[in-house]
N, C-alpha and C positions, 0 to 999 in steps of 0.2 A: 352785584357784581361787584372792597376792602380797606387797612391802616395798622401801624405797629412800632413802638419804640421802646422795647422791653415793656415797661409799664405803659408805654404809649405808642410803640411803633404801630400797633393796630389802629390807634387814633390818628396817626399821621397820614394814613393812606385814604383820607376821607375826601368827601365831596363838598363844595362850598356855595356861596351866595354872591350875586353881583349887584343887587340893588337896581336892576333894570326896571324902567317904568313899565307898568302894566296897563293894558287897555281893558276896562271893565266890560267884558263880553263873555258872559258865562256860557251862553249857547254856542258861541264860536269856539270856546275852549273845549266844550264837550264834544263838538264835532271833530276837532283835531284828535282828541283821545280816541274816539270811535274809529277814525281812519287809521290811527297808529296801531290799534289793537288788530284791525283787519290786516294791515300790512305785515304784522309779525306772525300771522297765522290764525288769528281769530280767538274769541273768548275761550273756546273749548281747549285749544292748545295751551294758551297761557295758564289756564286753570290747572291743567295737568302738571304744570311745573311749579305748583305751590309747595312741593317738596322736591329737593334735588341735590345733586352733588356736582361741583365743577372743579377742574384742575387747571393750573396754568403756571407759566414761568415768566420771568422778566428781570427788571433791574430796579433796585431801590437807590435813590440818590440821597445820601445822608452825609451832611457836612462836607460836601464836595466830592465824596467818594461814590463810585458806581458799584453797587454790591449785587452780585447775582442772587436771584430770588426764585423760590418755588412756593406755590400756594395751593391749598386744597380747602374747599369750603363745602360743608354740608348744612342744609337748612330745612326747616319746616315752618312756613309762614303761618301766622304773623310774627312769632316771637321766640323761635328756637334756632340758634345758629352756632356753628362751630367752625372756626378758621384755624388751620395749621399752616405755619409759615416757616421756611428755612431760608436763611441768607448767610453769605460768607463774608467774614471780616478778616483780612490778612491771612486767608487760607483756613481759618477756623469756622466751622459750621455752627450756627446758632439757631435753635429751634424755639418757636413761640406758639402757644396754643391759647386761643381766646374763645370763651363760650358765653352765650347768653341764653338763659332759659326762663322765660317770663320776666319776673322782676328781680331775678338774681343773675349774677355773672361771676366768672372767675378767669384768671389768667395764669399760665405757667410758663416759665423760662429759666434757663440756667439753674435747674434743680430746685426752683422755688415755685410754690403755688399760692396765689393771693386772691382774695375776694375782690371783685370790682365794687367800689362803693362811691357814694357822693357824686361829684361832678364827672368822674371817670365812668361810672355806671350810666349816668344820665346821657353822656355823650355816646357811649357804646349803644345804648338803646335807640338813640336818635339816628345813629348810623344805619341801623337795620330797619328802622321805620322807613327810611328812604328806599331800601330794597323793596319793601312792600308797595310803596308808591310806584316804583318803576315797573312793577308787574302790571300796572295800568288798570286792570279789571276792577280792583277795589274802588277806584276813583268814581266809577259809574254805579257800582252795585251797593256800596256801603255809604252810610250817612256820616256826616261830620267833615267832609271835604268841601272846600270852596275853591272853585276853579275860575281863573280869569285868563284871558288871552293876552299874550305879550307881544310887543312890537317885533316885527320880522327883523332878523339879523343875518349875518353871514358866518358860517362855520367852515373853516378850511376853504374859503372862497366861494362857497355855495349857499344859496338862500335857505334859511331855516325858520320854521314857525315855532312858536313857543307857548307854553302854558305854565302859569304859576299855580302851585298847589299850596293851599293854606289849611291848617287844621288846629283846633284848640290844643294848647300845651305842646305844640311842635313848631319847629322853625320852618319857614317857607322854603319850598323847593321849586326850582325852575327846570322844566323839561323842554328840550328843544329837539325838533325832528326835521329831517331833510324835507324841503318843501315839495319835491316831486315824489319821492318814494314813501314819505311819512315814516321812515325808520329812524330810530334814535341816533342823535349825533352829539348831544351835549347835556350834561346835568350840572346844575349849580346850586350851592346852598352854603350857609355858614356852618362852621364846625369849630372844634376845640383843638388848638395847637398843642400837641402832646408835650412839647418842650417848655412852653411858656404858660400853659394852661389858660391862655387867653383866646378869645374868639378870633377866628381867622376866616378868610374867604378861600374857597377851594372849588375846583371844577374837574369834571371828567370829560374828556373828548373821546368819543366812540367811533370805531371804524371796523372794517373787516367783517361785515355781516355774513354769517354762515347759517346753514339750517341744521337744527338738532331735533330729530324726531318730529319734523314738521314745524318747529318753532324757529323763526328767524331772529338771531341774537348776535350782538356785536362780539367779536373775539379779540379785539385790540382796544386797549384803554391807556390813555395818557392822563395821569393825575397831576394837577397843578395846585399848589397852595400859595396864596398871596402872590400869584403871578410867577412862581418859580416851579419848575418841574420837580416832582417828588418821586414819581414812580411810573414805569412803563410795564404793562402786563399783557400777555397774550394767552387767551383761554384755549386750551388744547382738547378739553373734554367737558361735556355738559350733559348730564343724564337726569331724567325725571325719576323720582322714587315714589312708590306707593305709600310707604310708611317708614319712619325711622325709629329704631329702637331707643327707648329712654336712656339706655346705657351709653349711647353715643355722646350724650351731653353731661354724663355724671362726672362730678369732680373727684379726682384721685384721693384716696384715703391716706 
């Protein structure tokens, strides 16, 4: 479910880390994930959305300005993503495309196409590693994840239970779910600030759960970075895809 500042606006729409103390309770954490998978429609439904396309609109808050924003993302988990974004600055429309395909990535904007390399590529890969984590099913089916139960907190005034996800060569991710419905309400992890290229803390607050082909998924997201609101997005369309053609991710010649 995004970031972008011409070379970094895509990195600015990210999700972050709180440093919340975790309670070492692996079985309790797995139990929460199992319940969350069931609440969202079950393993079969989540697995059907391993490839998909979503569209949305919202507002990007950049240097005190509120910029109208449209987004479209197509993905094939675990490592193929394309995000197209348009936003307006003083009436001028600016388009940015970002693509990750395996260990390679590129970005285009304002008539330029550049390869994503170094810390920028690493941060972009980390961004979409979190997308894979948020599909939940890999956490139980695949090796390499360490799950621990987090202390209960409140999100928008309601109790939420949490799970910390750790994996080698990746930053920790905190997933929070409404205590009653066990549907997602918050994701937290560390990220790269696109302007300073320094580590930052960011979070996404989820709401507006709707059903898409049997899958219950948040349609509203508020993205905060270092405690400041960065972006608001509403998903208007979310479709599962059987397969995505390689040309979708091809870099322009």
